[in-house]
C-alpha positions as CSV (number, residue, x, y, z in Angstrom):
1,X,42.3,23.4,-26.8
2,X,42.4,24.6,-23.1
3,X,44.7,22.6,-21.3
4,X,41.8,21.8,-18.6
5,X,40.6,19.6,-21.3
6,X,43.3,17.1,-20.5
7,X,42.6,16.9,-17.0
8,X,38.8,16.1,-17.3
9,X,38.0,12.5,-17.5
10,X,34.8,11.2,-19.4
11,X,33.0,8.2,-20.4
12,X,34.6,5.8,-22.6
13,X,31.2,5.3,-24.8
14,X,32.4,8.8,-26.8
15,X,35.0,7.1,-28.4
16,X,33.0,3.4,-28.9
17,X,30.1,5.4,-30.4
18,X,32.7,7.4,-32.6
19,X,34.4,4.2,-33.6
20,X,30.6,2.9,-34.4
21,X,29.4,5.8,-36.4
22,X,32.8,6.1,-38.6
23,X,32.3,1.9,-39.2
24,X,28.4,2.7,-39.6
25,X,29.4,5.3,-43.2
26,X,32.0,3.0,-44.6
27,X,34.8,5.2,-43.1
28,X,38.4,3.1,-42.0
29,X,37.6,3.7,-38.4
30,X,41.1,2.8,-37.2
31,X,42.8,4.8,-39.8
32,X,40.7,7.8,-38.1
33,X,41.4,7.2,-34.6
34,X,45.4,7.1,-36.1
35,X,45.0,10.7,-37.3
36,X,44.2,11.5,-33.7
37,X,47.2,9.6,-32.2
38,X,45.1,7.2,-30.8
39,X,44.7,3.0,-31.1
40,X,41.1,1.8,-30.6
41,X,42.7,-1.4,-29.3
42,X,44.4,0.5,-26.5
43,X,41.5,2.6,-25.8
44,X,39.6,-0.4,-25.2
45,X,41.8,-1.9,-22.4
46,X,42.8,1.6,-20.9
47,X,39.4,3.7,-20.7
48,X,41.5,5.4,-18.0
49,X,43.1,7.6,-20.7
50,X,39.9,8.9,-22.1
51,X,39.6,12.8,-21.3
52,X,38.4,15.5,-23.3
53,X,41.6,16.2,-24.7
54,X,41.6,12.7,-26.3
55,X,37.8,13.3,-27.5
56,X,39.1,16.6,-28.8
57,X,41.3,15.0,-31.3
58,X,39.2,12.4,-32.5
59,X,36.3,15.0,-33.4
60,X,38.3,16.7,-35.4
61,X,39.5,13.9,-37.4
62,X,36.0,12.0,-37.4
63,X,34.5,16.0,-38.7
64,X,37.1,16.2,-41.5
65,X,37.0,13.0,-42.7
66,X,33.1,12.7,-42.8
67,X,32.8,16.1,-43.9
68,X,30.0,16.4,-40.7
69,X,30.9,19.6,-38.8
70,X,27.2,18.7,-36.9
71,X,28.9,15.2,-35.4
72,X,27.8,16.0,-31.9
73,X,24.0,15.7,-33.0
74,X,24.6,12.6,-34.8
75,X,26.4,10.9,-31.9
76,X,23.5,12.2,-29.5
77,X,20.7,10.7,-31.5
78,X,22.3,7.2,-32.2
79,X,22.8,6.4,-28.4
80,X,20.5,4.3,-27.0
81,X,19.3,5.0,-23.5
82,X,21.6,2.3,-22.0
83,X,24.7,4.2,-23.1
84,X,23.8,6.2,-20.0
85,X,24.1,3.2,-17.7
86,X,22.1,3.5,-14.5
87,X,21.4,6.9,-14.8
88,X,19.4,6.5,-18.5
89,X,17.8,3.7,-16.9
90,X,16.5,5.6,-13.6
91,X,15.5,8.5,-16.1
92,X,13.5,6.6,-18.3
93,X,11.6,4.9,-15.5
94,X,10.8,8.0,-13.8
95,X,7.4,8.9,-12.8
96,X,6.9,12.0,-15.0
97,X,9.1,14.5,-16.9
98,X,10.1,16.5,-14.3
99,X,11.4,13.3,-12.2
100,X,13.4,12.4,-14.7
101,X,14.9,16.1,-14.9
102,X,15.6,15.8,-11.4
103,X,17.0,12.7,-11.8
104,X,19.2,13.7,-14.4
105,X,20.2,16.5,-12.1
106,X,20.9,14.5,-9.5
107,X,23.2,11.5,-10.6
108,X,24.6,13.6,-13.5
109,X,28.1,13.8,-11.4
110,X,28.4,10.4,-12.3
111,X,28.3,10.5,-16.0
112,X,30.4,13.8,-16.6
113,X,32.9,15.7,-14.7
114,X,32.8,19.0,-17.2
115,X,29.4,20.4,-16.5
116,X,27.1,21.3,-13.6
117,X,23.5,20.4,-14.0
118,X,20.4,22.5,-12.4
119,X,16.9,22.1,-12.4
120,X,14.7,25.3,-11.2
121,X,10.9,25.6,-11.1
122,X,9.1,28.8,-11.4
123,X,5.4,30.1,-12.1
124,X,5.7,29.4,-16.1
125,X,7.5,25.8,-15.3
126,X,11.1,24.9,-15.0
127,X,14.7,24.9,-16.3
128,X,17.3,22.5,-16.9
129,X,20.6,24.2,-17.3
130,X,24.1,22.7,-18.4
131,X,26.6,25.0,-17.0
132,X,30.4,24.4,-17.7
133,X,32.6,23.4,-15.0
134,X,35.8,23.9,-17.0
135,X,36.5,26.0,-20.4
136,X,35.3,23.6,-22.9
137,X,36.8,26.0,-26.2
138,X,36.6,24.3,-29.2
139,X,34.8,21.7,-27.8
140,X,32.0,23.4,-26.3
141,X,29.2,23.7,-29.4
142,X,29.9,19.7,-30.5
143,X,29.3,19.2,-26.5
144,X,26.7,21.3,-26.2
145,X,24.9,19.9,-29.5
146,X,25.9,16.2,-28.3
147,X,24.0,16.8,-24.8
148,X,21.2,18.4,-27.0
149,X,20.7,15.5,-28.7
150,X,20.8,12.9,-26.3
151,X,18.8,14.5,-23.6
152,X,16.0,14.6,-26.6
153,X,16.4,11.3,-27.6
154,X,16.4,10.1,-23.7
155,X,12.8,12.4,-23.2
156,X,11.6,11.2,-26.7
157,X,12.0,7.5,-25.3
158,X,10.3,8.3,-22.1
159,X,7.4,10.7,-22.6
160,X,7.4,10.5,-26.9
161,X,8.1,13.1,-29.3
162,X,6.4,16.0,-27.5
163,X,9.2,19.1,-28.0
164,X,7.4,21.7,-29.6
165,X,6.6,23.6,-26.2
166,X,10.1,23.7,-25.6
167,X,12.6,26.6,-25.6
168,X,16.2,25.7,-26.0
169,X,19.4,27.9,-25.9
170,X,22.8,27.6,-27.0
171,X,26.1,29.1,-25.8
172,X,27.3,30.0,-29.1
173,X,26.2,31.4,-32.6
174,X,23.4,30.0,-35.1
175,X,25.1,27.3,-37.1
176,X,25.2,27.2,-40.6
177,X,23.8,23.3,-40.1
178,X,20.6,24.8,-38.7
179,X,18.1,22.3,-40.2
180,X,20.0,19.6,-38.7
181,X,18.3,20.6,-35.8
182,X,14.9,20.3,-37.1
183,X,14.7,16.4,-36.9
184,X,14.5,16.4,-33.3
185,X,11.3,18.1,-33.4
186,X,12.5,21.2,-31.2
187,X,11.8,24.3,-33.1
188,X,12.2,26.7,-30.4
189,X,16.2,27.1,-30.7
190,X,17.7,30.2,-29.0
191,X,21.6,31.2,-30.0
192,X,24.1,33.7,-28.5
193,X,23.3,32.3,-24.5
194,X,25.3,32.4,-22.0
195,X,24.9,28.8,-21.1
196,X,23.1,25.2,-22.5
197,X,19.4,25.8,-21.1
198,X,16.3,23.8,-21.6
199,X,13.2,25.6,-20.5
200,X,10.0,23.8,-20.1
201,X,6.3,24.6,-19.6
202,X,4.7,23.3,-16.6
203,X,2.4,21.5,-18.7
204,X,5.3,19.3,-20.2
205,X,6.9,18.8,-16.7
206,X,3.7,17.1,-16.0
207,X,3.8,14.6,-18.9
208,X,3.8,11.1,-17.5
209,X,6.8,8.5,-18.5
210,X,5.2,6.3,-20.8
211,X,7.9,3.8,-19.2
212,X,7.7,4.9,-15.9
213,X,8.3,1.7,-13.3
214,X,8.2,2.6,-9.9
215,X,9.7,-0.5,-8.3
216,X,12.8,0.0,-11.0
217,X,13.2,3.4,-10.3
218,X,13.2,3.1,-6.4
219,X,15.9,0.0,-6.9
220,X,17.9,1.7,-9.7
221,X,17.9,5.2,-7.5
222,X,19.3,2.7,-4.7
223,X,22.2,1.5,-6.9
224,X,23.3,5.1,-7.6
225,X,23.4,6.2,-3.9
226,X,25.3,3.1,-3.2
227,X,28.0,3.9,-6.5
228,X,27.7,7.4,-5.5
229,X,31.8,7.6,-4.7
230,X,34.1,8.3,-7.7
231,X,35.8,5.3,-9.4
232,X,38.7,5.9,-7.8
233,X,39.7,7.7,-5.0
234,X,43.4,8.0,-6.1
235,X,42.3,11.7,-7.3
236,X,42.4,14.7,-5.1
237,X,38.5,14.7,-5.6
238,X,38.1,11.8,-4.7
239,X,40.0,11.8,-1.7
240,X,37.7,14.6,-0.2
241,X,34.4,12.9,-1.1
242,X,35.6,9.9,1.1
243,X,36.4,12.3,4.3
244,X,33.2,14.4,3.6
245,X,30.9,11.2,3.2
246,X,32.0,10.2,6.2
247,X,30.8,12.9,7.8
248,X,27.6,13.2,5.8
249,X,25.3,12.8,8.9
250,X,27.2,15.7,10.9
251,X,28.7,19.1,10.4
252,X,30.9,18.9,7.4
253,X,35.0,19.5,8.0
254,X,36.3,22.7,7.4
255,X,38.5,23.2,4.9
256,X,41.5,23.4,7.5
257,X,40.3,20.2,9.1
258,X,40.0,18.5,5.9
259,X,43.0,19.7,5.0
260,X,45.0,18.4,8.2
261,X,43.2,15.2,7.6
262,X,44.9,14.8,4.1
263,X,48.2,16.0,5.6
264,X,48.7,19.4,3.3
265,X,47.8,23.1,3.8
266,X,44.8,24.7,2.9
267,X,46.2,26.5,0.2
268,X,47.5,23.2,-1.4
269,X,44.2,21.5,-1.2
270,X,42.4,24.4,-2.8
271,X,45.0,24.6,-5.7
272,X,44.7,20.6,-6.2
273,X,41.0,20.7,-6.5
274,X,41.1,23.9,-9.1
275,X,43.7,21.7,-11.0
276,X,40.5,18.8,-11.1
277,X,37.9,21.8,-12.1
278,X,36.3,21.4,-8.4
279,X,36.6,23.3,-5.8
280,X,36.1,22.6,-1.6
281,X,32.4,24.0,-1.7
282,X,31.1,22.4,-4.7
283,X,32.2,19.1,-3.2
284,X,30.5,20.0,0.2
285,X,27.6,21.4,-1.7
286,X,27.7,17.6,-3.5
287,X,27.7,15.4,-0.3
288,X,25.0,17.6,1.1
289,X,22.4,17.4,-1.7
290,X,22.9,13.8,-2.0
291,X,22.5,13.6,2.1
292,X,19.1,15.8,1.9
293,X,17.7,13.8,-0.9
294,X,18.2,10.6,1.1
295,X,16.7,12.3,4.3
296,X,13.7,13.4,2.6
297,X,12.9,10.4,0.9
298,X,12.1,8.7,4.4
299,X,9.3,10.4,6.1
300,X,10.0,10.1,9.4
301,X,13.3,12.8,9.0
302,X,11.8,16.0,9.6
303,X,13.3,19.0,7.8
304,X,14.8,20.5,10.8
305,X,16.4,17.6,12.0
306,X,18.0,17.1,8.3
307,X,18.7,20.7,8.2
308,X,21.2,20.2,11.7
309,X,22.1,16.9,10.4
310,X,24.1,19.0,7.5
311,X,25.4,21.9,9.8
312,X,22.9,24.5,8.7
313,X,22.7,27.1,11.6
314,X,18.8,27.0,10.9
315,X,15.9,26.0,8.6
316,X,15.9,28.9,6.3
317,X,19.9,28.9,5.2
318,X,19.0,25.1,4.9
319,X,15.8,26.1,2.5
320,X,17.7,28.7,0.5
321,X,20.9,26.0,-0.4
322,X,17.9,23.5,-1.3
323,X,16.2,25.7,-3.5
324,X,19.2,26.4,-5.4
325,X,20.2,22.8,-5.9
326,X,16.6,21.5,-6.8
327,X,14.8,24.7,-7.4
328,X,12.2,23.9,-4.8
329,X,11.9,24.0,-1.1
330,X,12.6,20.6,0.9
331,X,8.6,20.2,2.0
332,X,7.7,20.8,-2.2
333,X,10.4,18.6,-2.5
334,X,9.4,15.6,-0.6
335,X,5.4,16.0,-1.8
336,X,6.6,15.2,-4.8
337,X,9.5,12.5,-4.4
338,X,7.1,9.9,-3.0
339,X,9.0,6.6,-1.7
340,X,8.3,3.8,-4.3
341,X,6.1,1.9,-1.6
342,X,3.8,4.7,-1.7
343,X,3.5,4.9,-5.2
344,X,0.0,4.3,-6.9
345,X,1.0,2.1,-9.6
């Protein structure tokens, strides 16, 4: 197990789902948790102790007890949309699959620190990529299978089981339990890729969500925006974001100025952020991306003024960054991301 996994927190839903799964299969869940050196009651009362190091120990113990190497698939399939909180609710109330994927990408940082989610469109369709921010090591296959199953479960709730045209890449060799994948309805699977990626044809992106609700989507996104700060600013990441968000509508603080605000050298700040699996530039991009999204949802703000507010020297530089964040130009994004008050219901 890589040391980084011990420092990356995750949602308490993982041990809870594991506990329920073990119970549902007639296994002594408390004994399995004890094998991993953990106590269920302690985890309930102190969820801050849950990190990927904890999950690694639990997964090993559960896979051994259940003789189920495809545990990630089973956990992902049993997870209801509600497990994903407000992000899941915003996803299933999206207008169409395109907006669902954009929403997952935009708010993914509120659910995990281990992955970077990106969505890009091209002539043939679009690609959702889930890249590792830390070396997942022995947890890679479990987590990738889990995210595969969770995403398809959310998509199924929103658009129905219409996955045949989709291609999925996995960053590991084809497993012996490949037949377990077939229950999800995605038959075009490719292995030994560089990262987990989902490839959608355009006609699939245009599929309307059966659960679309413009008002619910808008209010949920608003709540997510107001809750966009990390749950605790005791981490260096949280402190940096606090400082950057205070300057969200102006030129971002330089690394030097930011370090001075935090009473440390730039080198020390870089080292502390690296220990939390992030960087100054990653956090600046995250802040700029969130601000650009909010501004583009409001018709009165021009692309030029948004670029200037975010400290870009010109619109072309802003457009290049925006295309990297969202897979399209700012004007294309504005055309597709309509304010709830203007959505035709």
